[in-house]
C-alpha positions as CSV (number, residue, x, y, z in Angstrom):
1,M,45.9,-80.0,-38.0
2,H,48.5,-78.4,-36.1
3,E,48.0,-75.1,-38.3
4,F,44.6,-75.1,-37.3
5,F,45.6,-74.7,-33.6
6,I,48.0,-72.1,-34.3
7,L,45.6,-69.8,-36.4
8,K,43.1,-70.5,-33.3
9,E,45.0,-69.3,-30.8
10,A,46.1,-66.4,-32.8
11,V,42.6,-65.5,-33.4
12,Q,41.9,-65.8,-29.6
13,G,44.8,-63.7,-29.0
14,L,42.6,-60.9,-30.4
15,G,40.1,-61.1,-27.3
16,I,37.8,-62.9,-29.8
17,E,35.8,-65.8,-28.0
18,A,35.3,-69.2,-29.4
19,T,31.9,-70.5,-29.2
20,A,32.0,-74.0,-30.7
21,E,34.6,-76.1,-32.3
22,E,34.7,-79.3,-34.4
23,L,37.6,-81.5,-34.9
24,H,37.6,-84.1,-37.6
25,P,41.0,-86.2,-37.4
26,D,39.5,-88.7,-39.4
27,V,38.6,-86.3,-42.4
28,F,42.0,-85.4,-43.4
29,G,42.7,-83.7,-40.3
30,S,39.9,-81.0,-41.2
31,A,38.5,-78.9,-38.1
32,Y,36.2,-75.4,-38.0
33,C,36.1,-73.3,-34.7
34,V,33.0,-70.3,-34.6
35,F,34.0,-67.1,-33.1
36,G,31.6,-65.0,-31.6
37,A,30.8,-61.2,-31.2
38,G,28.4,-60.6,-28.3
39,T,25.7,-63.3,-28.4
40,N,25.8,-64.2,-32.0
41,P,28.3,-65.9,-34.0
42,S,30.3,-63.5,-36.1
43,F,32.8,-65.8,-38.3
44,R,34.7,-69.3,-38.2
45,L,37.9,-70.4,-39.1
46,V,38.0,-73.5,-41.1
47,W,41.0,-75.8,-41.6
48,D,40.6,-78.0,-45.1
49,G,43.2,-80.9,-43.9
50,K,42.5,-82.5,-47.6
51,D,43.7,-79.4,-49.3
52,G,46.0,-78.2,-46.5
53,F,45.0,-74.5,-45.9
54,G,43.1,-72.3,-43.6
55,I,40.2,-69.9,-44.1
56,L,38.0,-67.4,-42.7
57,Q,34.1,-67.5,-43.4
58,I,30.8,-65.5,-42.7
59,Q,27.2,-66.8,-43.0
60,D,24.9,-65.2,-45.3
61,S,21.3,-64.7,-44.7
62,V,20.2,-68.1,-45.5
63,G,22.9,-69.7,-43.3
64,T,25.5,-71.0,-46.2
65,W,29.0,-70.1,-44.9
66,I,31.0,-67.9,-47.5
67,D,34.8,-67.7,-47.8
68,I,36.4,-64.5,-46.9
69,G,40.0,-65.1,-47.6
70,P,43.1,-65.2,-47.3
71,F,44.0,-68.6,-47.8
72,V,46.5,-69.6,-45.3
73,P,48.3,-72.5,-46.6
74,E,50.0,-75.3,-44.7
75,G,53.3,-74.4,-43.5
76,A,53.0,-70.5,-44.1
77,G,53.9,-69.8,-40.5
78,P,52.9,-66.7,-38.1
79,H,55.3,-64.6,-39.9
80,S,53.8,-65.2,-43.3
81,P,51.6,-62.3,-45.1
82,Q,48.7,-64.5,-45.4
83,F,48.6,-65.3,-41.6
84,S,48.8,-61.6,-40.7
85,E,46.1,-60.9,-43.4
86,L,43.8,-63.7,-41.8
87,L,44.4,-62.2,-38.4
88,F,43.6,-58.6,-39.9
89,V,40.2,-59.5,-41.3
90,A,39.2,-61.5,-38.2
91,K,39.6,-58.4,-36.0
92,S,37.7,-56.4,-38.4
93,M,34.9,-58.8,-38.2
94,V,34.4,-58.0,-34.5
95,V,32.5,-54.9,-34.2
96,P,32.6,-53.2,-30.7
97,H,29.3,-52.8,-28.9
98,G,28.6,-49.8,-26.8
99,P,27.1,-49.8,-23.5
100,A,23.5,-51.1,-23.2
């Protein structure tokens, strides 16, 4: 689960607010964190503790969460291409809003 916190902090470092989080240390160390853009949840970061990877997901129109790669394997580290790509995708998910 250590990698989950590293990924979560990196996404928050982009200036994206976490709006919800669930940690499941008793389920292989799985966890997720929902990030919001404006007032609506935008995407979530999921850590699959059983298989040992992190992934971003978005919700479709019926509320099902869909993977939007890349998979960041356990031990990949902040300098890995997958880690960098995940941050790039996270940043692209936040659409700047103009003045109201």
